[in-house]
BALOBA-1460 file (C-alpha; in Angstrom, 3 decimals):
// residues 74
<rec num="1" residu="x" x="65.178" y="-114.211" z="-98.780"/>
<rec num="2" residu="x" x="65.008" y="-113.650" z="-102.475"/>
<rec num="3" residu="x" x="61.634" y="-112.544" z="-103.608"/>
<rec num="4" residu="x" x="60.311" y="-114.861" z="-106.149"/>
<rec num="5" residu="x" x="58.981" y="-113.676" z="-109.440"/>
<rec num="6" residu="x" x="55.537" y="-114.379" z="-110.407"/>
<rec num="7" residu="x" x="56.392" y="-113.787" z="-114.231"/>
<rec num="8" residu="x" x="58.265" y="-116.957" z="-114.139"/>
<rec num="9" residu="x" x="55.011" y="-119.033" z="-113.766"/>
<rec num="10" residu="x" x="53.284" y="-120.585" z="-116.741"/>
<rec num="11" residu="x" x="49.620" y="-121.650" z="-116.320"/>
<rec num="12" residu="x" x="48.513" y="-124.116" z="-119.200"/>
<rec num="13" residu="x" x="44.601" y="-125.189" z="-120.026"/>
<rec num="14" residu="x" x="44.856" y="-127.907" z="-117.196"/>
<rec num="15" residu="x" x="45.850" y="-124.685" z="-114.748"/>
<rec num="16" residu="x" x="48.882" y="-126.634" z="-113.760"/>
<rec num="17" residu="x" x="51.794" y="-124.899" z="-112.381"/>
<rec num="18" residu="x" x="54.732" y="-124.856" z="-114.867"/>
<rec num="19" residu="x" x="58.345" y="-123.550" z="-114.268"/>
<rec num="20" residu="x" x="61.534" y="-123.709" z="-116.097"/>
<rec num="21" residu="x" x="65.032" y="-124.977" z="-115.128"/>
<rec num="22" residu="x" x="66.988" y="-122.060" z="-113.757"/>
<rec num="23" residu="x" x="63.665" y="-120.323" z="-112.174"/>
<rec num="24" residu="x" x="62.845" y="-120.206" z="-108.556"/>
<rec num="25" residu="x" x="60.492" y="-122.510" z="-107.361"/>
<rec num="26" residu="x" x="57.355" y="-120.853" z="-106.311"/>
<rec num="27" residu="x" x="56.170" y="-123.682" z="-103.765"/>
<rec num="28" residu="x" x="57.353" y="-126.816" z="-101.895"/>
<rec num="29" residu="x" x="56.166" y="-130.024" z="-103.631"/>
<rec num="30" residu="x" x="56.556" y="-132.762" z="-106.036"/>
<rec num="31" residu="x" x="57.842" y="-131.681" z="-109.521"/>
<rec num="32" residu="x" x="57.635" y="-133.565" z="-112.827"/>
<rec num="33" residu="x" x="59.344" y="-132.841" z="-115.978"/>
<rec num="34" residu="x" x="56.314" y="-131.871" z="-118.667"/>
<rec num="35" residu="x" x="57.562" y="-133.951" z="-121.387"/>
<rec num="36" residu="x" x="58.947" y="-137.015" z="-119.558"/>
<rec num="37" residu="x" x="57.089" y="-139.680" z="-117.570"/>
<rec num="38" residu="x" x="60.044" y="-139.740" z="-115.043"/>
<rec num="39" residu="x" x="59.622" y="-140.184" z="-111.259"/>
<rec num="40" residu="x" x="58.505" y="-136.596" z="-109.599"/>
<rec num="41" residu="x" x="61.108" y="-134.596" z="-107.645"/>
<rec num="42" residu="x" x="60.480" y="-132.757" z="-104.575"/>
<rec num="43" residu="x" x="61.757" y="-129.302" z="-104.547"/>
<rec num="44" residu="x" x="61.587" y="-126.543" z="-101.845"/>
<rec num="45" residu="x" x="60.202" y="-123.294" z="-102.225"/>
<rec num="46" residu="x" x="62.642" y="-120.809" z="-103.483"/>
<rec num="47" residu="x" x="65.180" y="-123.343" z="-104.843"/>
<rec num="48" residu="x" x="66.582" y="-123.091" z="-108.476"/>
<rec num="49" residu="x" x="64.466" y="-125.814" z="-110.837"/>
<rec num="50" residu="x" x="66.884" y="-128.393" z="-111.468"/>
<rec num="51" residu="x" x="67.901" y="-129.394" z="-115.040"/>
<rec num="52" residu="x" x="66.673" y="-132.884" z="-116.496"/>
<rec num="53" residu="x" x="68.865" y="-135.430" z="-118.503"/>
<rec num="54" residu="x" x="71.523" y="-132.796" z="-118.449"/>
<rec num="55" residu="x" x="69.296" y="-130.149" z="-120.227"/>
<rec num="56" residu="x" x="66.762" y="-127.539" z="-119.455"/>
<rec num="57" residu="x" x="63.162" y="-128.496" z="-118.890"/>
<rec num="58" residu="x" x="59.735" y="-127.579" z="-117.698"/>
<rec num="59" residu="x" x="58.364" y="-128.640" z="-114.468"/>
<rec num="60" residu="x" x="54.852" y="-129.179" z="-113.615"/>
<rec num="61" residu="x" x="53.730" y="-128.955" z="-110.171"/>
<rec num="62" residu="x" x="52.140" y="-132.651" z="-109.380"/>
<rec num="63" residu="x" x="51.437" y="-132.321" z="-105.637"/>
<rec num="64" residu="x" x="51.999" y="-129.152" z="-103.372"/>
<rec num="65" residu="x" x="52.985" y="-129.663" z="-100.075"/>
<rec num="66" residu="x" x="52.126" y="-126.708" z="-97.570"/>
<rec num="67" residu="x" x="53.228" y="-126.386" z="-93.751"/>
<rec num="68" residu="x" x="50.458" y="-127.217" z="-91.179"/>
<rec num="69" residu="x" x="50.248" y="-125.389" z="-88.213"/>
<rec num="70" residu="x" x="53.585" y="-124.534" z="-86.210"/>
<rec num="71" residu="x" x="54.500" y="-128.284" z="-86.531"/>
<rec num="72" residu="x" x="55.786" y="-127.970" z="-90.020"/>
<rec num="73" residu="x" x="54.028" y="-131.278" z="-91.101"/>
<rec num="74" residu="x" x="54.127" y="-132.015" z="-94.461"/>
């Protein structure tokens, strides 16, 4: 598995996790473009963050999803 670099993370004043298109997703969860009121998108940890409206975007973590015990309940 590829190691995820923490240097691509950006914490803003609100302490929200922000990552850019093309970087690896640091955690499972619902992500939403920073400058767009669009519907959040679920991205798996380690996946490449997607484009938005055909271009690069900054993505903000809206809700993190963690595994619970061995049953992998989300």
